[in-house]
PAZAPA-4460 file (N, C-alpha, C; in steps of 0.05 Angstrom, whole numbers, plus 32768, in hexadecimal, padded with zeros to 4 digits):
% residues 236
    n_x    n_y    n_z   ca_x   ca_y   ca_z    c_x    c_y    c_z   seq   type   mol
   8013   7FE4   7FFF   7FFC   8002   7FFE   800D   8019   8002     1      M     A
   800B   8022   7FEA   801F   8049   7FEB   800B   8055   7FFD     2      Q     A
   8015   8064   800C   8007   8085   8012   800F   8091   8004     3      S     A
   7FF2   80AE   7FF8   7FF7   80C1   7FEB   7FFB   80DA   8009     4      T     A
   8013   80EB   7FFD   8011   8104   800D   800E   8119   7FF6     5      V     A
   7FF9   812A   7FEE   7FF4   8148   7FE6   7FF1   813D   7FCF     6      G     A
   7FEB   8121   7FC2   7FE5   8115   7FAB   7FFF   810F   7FA0     7      G     A
   800F   810B   7FAF   8032   80FE   7FA6   8031   80E6   7FB6     8      G     A
   8039   80CE   7FA7   8047   80B2   7FB7   8054   80BF   7FC2     9      S     A
   8062   80AE   7FD5   806C   80AF   7FEA   808E   809D   7FE4    10      L     A
   8084   8084   7FD5   8095   8078   7FCA   809E   8089   7FB2    11      G     A
   808C   8092   7FA2   8096   80A3   7F8B   80AD   80C0   7F8B    12      Q     A
   809F   80C0   7FA2   80B7   80E1   7FB3   80D2   80EA   7FAD    13      A     A
   80DF   80F7   7F99   80F1   80F7   7F9B   8105   8111   7FB4    14      A     A
   810C   8117   7FC4   8109   8129   7FD7   8129   812D   7FCD    15      L     A
   8130   8151   7FC3   8151   8150   7FC2   8161   8146   7FDB    16      P     A
   8179   813A   7FD6   8191   812F   7FED   819E   8148   7FEF    17      S     A
   81A7   8155   800B   81AD   8163   800E   81D6   816C   8015    18      P     A
   81D4   8149   8008   81F7   813D   7FFF   81FC   8133   7FE5    19      F     A
   81DF   813B   7FD2   81E6   8132   7FB8   81FF   813B   7FAB    20      S     A
   8203   8129   7F94   821D   813A   7F7F   821D   8153   7F87    21      G     A
   8206   8156   7F71   8213   816F   7F62   821A   8187   7F7B    22      S     A
   81FC   818B   7F8B   81FE   8196   7FA4   8227   81A2   7FAB    23      T     A
   8223   8183   7FAD   823D   818E   7FC7   8258   818A   7FB0    24      F     A
   8256   8185   7F95   8267   8183   7F89   826A   81AD   7F80    25      G     A
   8256   81B4   7F83   8258   81D2   7F87   8266   81E7   7F95    26      Q     A
   8260   81DC   7FBA   8267   81EC   7FBF   8280   81D6   7FC9    27      E     A
   828E   81C4   7FC1   82A7   81B9   7FC4   82BC   81D3   7FAA    28      E     A
   82AA   81DF   7F8E   82B3   81E8   7F85   82BE   820B   7F8F    29      S     A
   82AE   8209   7FA4   82B2   8234   7FA4   82C0   822F   7FBF    30      K     A
   82C4   821A   7FCC   82DA   8210   7FDF   82F9   8214   7FD9    31      A     A
   82F6   8206   7FBF   8312   81FF   7FAD   8318   821F   7FAB    32      D     A
   8304   8235   7F97   8301   824B   7F8E   830E   825C   7FA5    33      R     A
   8307   8260   7FBA   830D   826E   7FD1   832D   8269   7FDF    34      R     A
   8335   8243   7FE1   834C   8248   7FE9   835D   824B   7FD4    35      R     A
   835E   8250   7FC2   8368   8247   7FA5   8371   8275   7FAC    36      R     A
   835A   8280   7FA8   8360   829A   7FB0   836E   82A7   7FC0    37      K     A
   836A   829D   7FE0   8378   82A5   7FF2   8390   8297   7FF0    38      D     A
   8398   827F   7FE1   83B1   827B   7FDA   83CA   8286   7FC6    39      A     A
   83A9   8291   7FBF   83C0   82B0   7F9E   83C2   82BB   7FB8    40      E     A
   83B7   82CC   7FCB   83C1   82DE   7FD3   83DA   82E3   7FE0    41      R     A
   83E3   82CA   7FEF   83FE   82CE   7FF7   8411   82BB   7FF2    42      L     A
   8407   82C2   7FD4   8422   82C7   7FB3   8436   82D7   7FC4    43      L     A
   8450   82DB   7FBF   845B   82FC   7FC2   8466   82F3   7FA8    44      E     A
   845C   82E9   7F94   8464   82EE   7F78   8454   82F6   7F6A    45      T     A
   8437   8306   7F76   8419   8306   7F65   8426   8328   7F6B    46      R     A
   840C   832E   7F51   8414   8352   7F57   83FD   835A   7F62    47      L     A
   83FC   8380   7F6D   83ED   8381   7F87   83D3   838C   7F72    48      L     A
   83C3   8389   7F7D   83AE   8399   7F7B   83A9   83B8   7F7D    49      D     A
   8393   83C2   7F70   83A4   83DE   7F6E   839C   83E3   7F91    50      P     A
   838A   83D5   7F9D   837C   83E2   7FBB   83A4   83E0   7FCE    51      W     A
   83A8   83C8   7FCB   83C4   83C6   7FDD   83D7   83D1   7FCD    52      E     A
   83D7   83D8   7FB5   83ED   83ED   7FA3   83F7   8407   7FAF    53      R     A
   83CD   840D   7FB3   83CA   842C   7FC6   83E2   842A   7FDC    54      Y     A
   83D9   8413   7FF3   83DA   840C   8003   8403   8409   800E    55      R     A
   8408   8406   7FF9   842F   8402   7FFA   842E   8411   7FEF    56      A     A
   842D   8425   7FDD   843C   843F   7FD8   8435   845A   7FED    57      L     A
   8418   8457   7FF8   841B   8475   8011   8426   8477   801F    58      S     A
   8435   844D   802F   8441   843C   8045   8462   8454   8038    59      D     A
   846A   844B   8028   847C   8444   8018   848A   8472   8019    60      H     A
   846A   847B   800D   8472   8492   8011   8476   84A2   8033    61      V     A
   8471   8493   803E   8461   84A0   805C   8480   8495   8064    62      D     A
   848C   847D   805E   84AC   8475   8062   84C4   848B   8055    63      H     A
   84C2   848D   803D   84D5   84A0   8031   84D9   84C7   804A    64      L     A
   84BE   84C6   8045   84B2   84E0   805C   84B7   84DA   8077    65      L     A
   84C6   84C3   8080   84CE   84C1   809A   84F2   84C6   809B    66      D     A
   84F6   84B9   8081   850F   84B9   8076   8521   84D5   8077    67      V     A
   8508   84D9   8067   850B   8504   8066   851B   850C   807B    68      T     A
   8508   850F   8097   84FF   8517   80B4   851B   8512   80BF    69      E     A
   852D   84F7   80B9   8544   84ED   80BE   854E   84F9   80BD    70      L     A
   8555   8500   80AA   8571   8504   8095   8573   8528   80A0    71      A     A
   855A   8541   80A8   855E   8550   80A9   8566   854E   80C4    72      D     A
   8557   853B   80D4   856E   8537   80EF   8582   8539   80F4    73      R     A
   858F   8528   80E7   85AA   8525   80DD   85BB   853C   80CF    74      K     A
   85AB   854C   80CC   85BE   856C   80C4   85BF   8574   80D1    75      T     A
   85A0   857B   80E8   85A5   8594   80F9   85B3   8591   8111    76      R     A
   85B9   8571   8115   85C9   8563   812A   85EB   8571   812A    77      F     A
   85F3   8569   810A   8609   8574   8106   8611   8588   80F6    78      A     A
   85F7   85A3   80F0   85F9   85BF   8102   85FC   85C0   8113    79      L     A
   85F2   85B2   812F   85F5   85BE   814D   861C   85AB   814E    80      V     A
   8627   8594   814A   8637   8596   8150   864A   85B4   8140    81      I     A
   8653   85BD   8127   865E   85CC   8114   8656   85DC   812C    82      L     A
   864B   85E3   813A   8641   8602   814A   8655   85FC   8161    83      G     A
   8651   85E1   8169   8667   85CF   8189   868C   85D7   817D    84      A     A
   868D   85D8   8166   86A7   85D9   8165   86B5   85ED   815C    85      L     A
   869F   85FF   8155   86A6   861F   814D   86A7   862A   815F    86      N     A
   869F   8622   8175   869B   8632   81A0   86B5   8620   819F    87      A     A
   86C9   860A   81A3   86D5   8604   81A8   86ED   8614   81A8    88      V     A
   86F5   8610   8188   8708   861C   8175   8708   8641   8184    89      N     A
   86F2   8647   8182   86EF   8662   818B   8706   8662   81A8    90      V     A
   86F8   8657   81BC   86FC   8651   81DF   871F   8648   81D8    91      L     A
   8733   8641   81C4   874B   863F   81BE   874F   8651   81BC    92      I     A
   874D   8661   81A5   8753   8677   819D   874B   8696   81AD    93      A     A
   8743   868B   81C8   8742   86A5   81E2   874B   8697   81ED    94      V     A
   8758   867F   81F7   876B   8675   8208   8789   8670   81FF    95      R     A
   8783   8672   81E8   87AA   866A   81E7   87B7   8679   81EE    96      A     A
   87B2   869A   81EF   87C9   86AC   81F5   87C8   86AA   820A    97      P     A
   87BF   86A5   8220   87BE   86A2   8240   87C9   8688   8245    98      Q     A
   87CF   8677   8234   87D4   8657   8231   8802   8658   8227    99      L     A
   87FC   8671   8229   881F   8672   821F   8821   866B   8203   100      G     A
   8802   8664   81F1   880C   865F   81CE   8808   866F   81C0   101      A     A
   880E   868A   81C3   880C   86A4   81B6   8823   86AE   819F   102      D     A
   8839   869B   81A9   8859   8692   819A   884A   8680   817F   103      A     A
   8838   8674   816E   883F   8661   8165   8841   8676   814A   104      L     A
   8845   8667   8131   884F   8677   8119   882F   867A   8117   105      S     A
   8831   869D   8109   8817   86AB   80FF   8811   8697   80DB   106      P     A
   8828   8692   80D2   881F   8681   80C4   8818   8660   80C3   107      A     A
   8816   865B   80D7   880A   8640   80DC   87F0   864E   80E8   108      L     A
   87E8   8661   80F6   87CD   8664   80FC   87C1   8669   80E9   109      L     A
   87C4   8678   80D2   87B8   8688   80C0   87AF   8666   80AB   110      Q     A
   87C5   8658   80AF   87BA   8645   8096   87A5   8639   80A8   111      S     A
   87A3   862F   80BD   878C   861A   80D0   876E   862C   80CD   112      Y     A
   8775   864A   80DA   8762   865C   80D0   874F   865B   80BD   113      I     A
   8760   8655   809A   875A   8658   8089   8746   863B   8083   114      T     A
   8753   8623   8083   874F   860A   808A   872D   8603   809D   115      G     A
   873B   860B   80AC   8718   8609   80BE   86F7   861F   80AD   116      Y     A
   8702   8631   80A6   86F0   8641   809E   86DF   8638   8084   117      V     A
   86F0   8631   8071   86ED   8620   805C   86DF   85FF   805E   118      L     A
   86EC   85FA   807C   86DF   85E1   8075   86C1   85E8   8087   119      I     A
   86BB   85F9   8097   86A9   85FA   80A2   8693   8605   8090   120      S     A
   86A0   8616   807F   8686   8622   806B   8679   860B   805D   121      L     A
   868D   85F6   8059   8689   85E2   8045   8675   85CC   8050   122      Y     A
   8675   85CF   806C   8660   85B8   807B   864C   85C7   807B   123      A     A
   8652   85E8   807A   8639   85E8   8079   862C   85ED   8066   124      A     A
   8637   85F4   804C   8629   85F4   8030   8619   85D8   8028   125      V     A
   8625   85BF   802F   861B   85AC   8031   85FC   859E   8043   126      F     A
   8600   85B0   805C   85EA   85B1   8067   85CC   85C5   805D   127      A     A
   85D6   85D5   8056   85C9   85F2   804D   85B6   85D0   802C   128      I     A
   85CA   85BF   8025   85BF   85B4   8002   85AB   85A0   8018   129      V     A
   85BD   8593   802D   85A2   8588   8037   8584   8585   8040   130      A     A
   858C   859F   8048   856E   85AE   805B   855D   85B8   804E   131      L     A
   856E   85C3   8030   8557   85D9   8020   853C   85CB   801B   132      R     A
   8532   85D9   8010   850E   85D1   8002   8511   85C6   7FF3   133      P     A
   8508   85B8   7FDE   850B   8597   7FCC   84EE   85A3   7FC3   134      R     A
   84D7   85BA   7FC5   84BE   85B3   7FBA   84C9   85B3   7F97   135      S     A
   84D4   85D4   7F93   84C8   85DB   7F77   84D9   85C2   7F60   136      Q     A
   84EE   85B0   7F70   84FE   85A4   7F59   84EB   8582   7F5A   137      E     A
   84DD   857B   7F6C   84CB   856E   7F69   84AF   8572   7F5E   138      M     A
   84A7   8592   7F58   8499   8598   7F46   849C   859C   7F34   139      D     A
   84AD   859F   7F31   84BD   85A3   7F10   84BC   8589   7EFF   140      G     A
   84C8   856A   7F1D   84C8   8556   7F0E   84AE   8551   7F08   141      A     A
   849E   8552   7F11   848A   8542   7F15   8477   854F   7EF4   142      A     A
   8482   8568   7EF2   8471   857C   7ED9   8479   8563   7EC2   143      A     A
   848B   8562   7EC2   84A2   854E   7EB2   8491   8536   7EB1   144      Q     A
   8486   8524   7EBC   847A   850E   7EB4   845B   8518   7EA8   145      Q     A
   8454   84F6   7EA5   8446   8506   7E98   842D   8500   7EAC   146      A     A
   8415   8513   7E94   83FE   8524   7EAA   83ED   850E   7EB8   147      P     A
   83DF   8510   7EC8   83CD   84FC   7EE0   83AD   850C   7EDF   148      T     A
   83AC   8523   7EDB   839A   852F   7ED4   8395   8535   7EF8   149      G     A
   83AD   8533   7F0A   83AB   8543   7F24   83BF   854F   7F29   150      M     A
   83BD   8558   7F47   83C6   8573   7F57   83D7   8565   7F6A   151      T     A
   83D8   8551   7F70   83E2   8547   7F85   840B   854C   7F8A   152      L     A
   841B   854A   7F79   8434   854E   7F74   843A   8566   7F75   153      L     A
   842E   857F   7F6E   843C   8595   7F6C   8434   859F   7F8E   154      A     A
   8422   858A   7F93   8421   8598   7FB5   8415   85B3   7FBA   155      G     A
   83FC   85BD   7FB0   83EF   85D4   7FB7   83D5   85D8   7F9B   156      T     A
   83C4   85CF   7FA4   83A5   85C5   7F95   83AB   85E1   7F91   157      P     A
   8390   85E0   7F74   837F   85F5   7F65   8375   860E   7F7B   158      N     A
   837E   8621   7F6D   836A   863F   7F7E   8353   863A   7F78   159      T     A
   8345   8623   7F6E   8322   8625   7F71   8326   860A   7F85   160      D     A
   831C   860C   7F93   8310   85F7   7FA7   8302   85E2   7F94   161      A     A
   82ED   85E9   7F87   82D7   85D1   7F81   82EB   85CD   7F6C   162      D     A
   82F7   85D2   7F5D   8305   85C8   7F4F   8310   85B6   7F55   163      A     A
   8326   85BD   7F66   8338   85A5   7F74   832C   858C   7F7F   164      Y     A
   830F   8591   7F8C   82FF   857B   7F96   82F9   856A   7F7C   165      Y     A
   82EB   8576   7F64   82DC   856F   7F4F   82FB   855A   7F44   166      D     A
   8317   856E   7F42   832C   854F   7F3B   832C   853E   7F4F   167      T     A
   832F   8536   7F65   831F   8522   7F7C   8313   8512   7F7D   168      W     A
   8307   851E   7F70   82E3   8511   7F74   82E3   84F9   7F49   169      R     A
   82F2   8509   7F48   82FB   84F9   7F27   830B   84E5   7F24   170      Q     A
   8320   84DF   7F38   8338   84D8   7F34   8331   84B6   7F3B   171      A     A
   833E   84A7   7F31   833B   8492   7F2D   8355   8480   7F46   172      D     A
   8350   845F   7F48   836D   845F   7F53   8380   8453   7F4E   173      L     A
   8386   8462   7F31   83A0   845D   7F21   83AA   846D   7F1B   174      S     A
   839A   8487   7F20   83AC   84A5   7F1B   83AE   84A6   7F37   175      Q     A
   83A7   849C   7F58   83AE   84A2   7F6A   83CD   848D   7F6A   176      V     A
   83CF   8481   7F62   83E0   8470   7F6F   83FB   8470   7F59   177      N     A
   83F6   8481   7F36   8408   8490   7F2F   840F   84AB   7F3C   178      R     A
   8400   84B2   7F4E   8414   84D1   7F5C   841E   84C4   7F6C   179      E     A
   8415   84A8   7F83   842B   849E   7F9E   8442   8495   7F95   180      L     A
   8441   848D   7F75   845D   8482   7F70   846A   8499   7F65   181      A     A
   8459   84A3   7F56   846D   84C4   7F4B   8487   84CA   7F67   182      M     A
   8470   84D2   7F7F   8478   84E0   7F98   848E   84CD   7FA2   183      R     A
   8481   84AC   7FA5   8499   84A6   7FB4   84BF   84A6   7FA8   184      S     A
   84BA   84A7   7F85   84D0   8498   7F70   84DC   84C4   7F80   185      H     A
   84D5   84CF   7F7E   84DB   84F4   7F86   84E0   84F5   7F9F   186      L     A
   84D0   84E7   7FAE   84DC   84EC   7FCE   84F6   84DB   7FCE   187      L     A
   84F8   84C8   7FC7   850C   84B3   7FC3   852E   84C2   7FBA   188      A     A
   8529   84D3   7FA4   8540   84DC   7F97   8548   84F2   7FA0   189      R     A
   853B   8506   7FAB   852E   851A   7FCE   8547   850A   7FE1   190      A     A
   8544   84F5   7FE6   854A   84E6   8001   8567   84EB   7FF8   191      N     A
   8566   84DB   7FDF   858A   84D6   7FD8   8599   84ED   7FDA   192      T     A
   8599   8500   7FD0   85A2   8518   7FCC   85A5   851E   7FE7   193      E     A
   8591   8520   7FF5   858B   852D   8023   85B5   851F   8025   194      K     A
   85A9   84FB   801B   85C1   84ED   802F   85DA   84F9   8029   195      F     A
   85D8   84F8   8003   85ED   84FA   7FF8   85FE   8521   8008   196      Q     A
   85F7   8535   800A   85FF   854C   8020   8602   854C   8037   197      A     A
   85F8   8530   8040   85F2   8533   8064   8612   8522   806B   198      L     A
   861A   8511   8051   8630   84FF   804F   864A   851F   8054   199      R     A
   8643   8525   803F   8661   8539   8045   8661   854A   8053   200      R     A
   864D   854D   8060   8649   8566   807D   8655   8550   808B   201      V     A
   8658   8539   8097   8664   852D   80B1   8678   8529   80A1   202      Y     A
   8681   8524   8091   86A5   8527   8086   86A9   853A   8084   203      H     A
   869E   8554   808B   86B2   8563   808C   86AF   8574   80B2   204      G     A
   869A   8564   80B9   869D   8562   80D5   86B1   8553   80E8   205      L     A
   86B8   8540   80D4   86D1   852C   80DE   86E8   853E   80DE   206      L     A
   86F6   854F   80CA   8703   8552   80B8   870F   8571   80D6   207      V     A
   86F2   857D   80DE   86FC   859A   80F0   86F8   8587   810C   208      L     A
   86F7   8573   8112   8702   8566   8130   871C   8561   812B   209      V     A
   8718   8553   8118   873B   8550   811B   8751   8569   811C   210      A     A
   8745   8575   8108   875D   85A0   810E   8750   859D   812C   211      L     A
   873D   85A0   8137   8737   85B2   8157   8744   859B   815E   212      T     A
   8744   857E   8160   875B   8571   8177   8774   8573   817B   213      A     A
   877D   8570   8156   879F   857D   8151   87A7   8595   816B   214      I     A
   879B   85AA   815A   879C   85D2   8162   8796   85C3   817A   215      V     A
   8784   85B6   818C   8785   85BE   819F   87A2   85AB   81BC   216      A     A
   87A5   8598   81A8   87BF   8584   81BB   87DB   859E   81B2   217      L     A
   87DA   85AA   819B   87F1   85B9   8196   87F0   85CD   81B0   218      F     A
   87D2   85E5   81B8   87E0   85EE   81C9   87DF   85F0   81DF   219      V     A
   87DD   85D8   81E4   87DE   85CC   8200   87F5   85BF   8208   220      G     A
   87FD   85B4   81F4   8818   85A9   81F7   8832   85C0   81FD   221      F     A
   8826   85DA   81EA   883C   85F0   81E5   883C   8607   81FE   222      H     A
   8818   8609   8210   881E   860B   8222   8829   85FB   8238   223      A     A
   8825   85E9   8236   8839   85D2   8251   8857   85D5   8248   224      M     A
   8863   85D7   8238   887A   85DE   822F   8887   85FA   823E   225      T     A
   886D   860C   8237   887B   862B   823D   8876   8625   8257   226      S     A
   8862   861F   826A   8865   861F   8282   887E   860C   8290   227      T     A
   8883   85F9   8283   889C   85EE   8284   88AF   8602   8288   228      A     A
   88B5   8607   8279   88D1   8612   826C   88C5   862D   8288   229      A     A
   88BF   8642   8291   88B2   8655   82A1   88BA   864A   82B4   230      V     A
   88B4   8634   82BF   88B8   8628   82DE   88D2   861F   82D9   231      A     A
   88E1   8616   82D3   88FE   8611   82CF   891B   862D   82CC   232      A     A
   890C   8640   82C8   890F   8651   82BF   8914   8661   82DD   233      I     A
   88FF   866C   82E9   88F3   866C   8307   8908   8660   831E   234      A     A
   8908   863D   8315   891B   863B   8328   893B   863A   831F   235      N     A
   8943   8643   830F   895C   8652   830B   8963   8668   831A   236      L     A
***
C-alpha cells in the first residue's frame, strides 16, 4: 500500500539530498577558488593591486620624509659642532699670550688662521647646501614629467578652490599612484644630494678638529717649556 501526501506518492517522491554530488562539487570549487586567491595574495612575486600600490607608495613617501628630517637634524648638529670649535679657537687665541705663546712665528699663525677660516667656510657652505629648500627644483622636475592632470607635485593648489576640489573629485587611483611615485623619486634624489653635502660637512669638521687639537697641543707645549725656562732662570 502506497500513501500519498498532497497528491504525490511517498514512494515516488524525490527529495533533494543536501549531500548530492552537484551541490557538493559547487561548494568544493568555491572553497578551492578561495584558497587559490588566498595563496595568490601570499605570493611575493605577484603584482600589487592599485590599493596596495597606493599604500606602499604612501608609506615610502613618509619614510623618505623621515630621512629628510634626519639629514636636517644631522646638519644642524654639525653646525653646533662647528660653533663649538670656533669658540675653542677663539679661547686659544685669547689665552695664548698669557700662556707665553706670543713668540710663535707670525707666518705660522697666519697660515693656521687662513686654513682654519677656509675649511670653516667649506663646511658652512655645504651645510647650507644640505639645509636649503628644494621645492623649486622638485616643481621644475615635476613639470618635465608627463602631465597627470593634478597639482600635487607643485605643492600649491590652484587659486580657485572649486577647481582644486574638482581636480581631486575627478582624479582616479592611477593618477594618485603616479603622483606618489614621482614624489618618492624626487624625494629620494633630494635626500641623496643632502647626504652627499652632509658627508662633506663632516669631513671638514674632522679636519678642523685635527687642526684645533694640533694648535692646542703646540700652544700648551710652548707654554710649558716657557714656564720651565723661567723657573730655571729664577733658580739661578
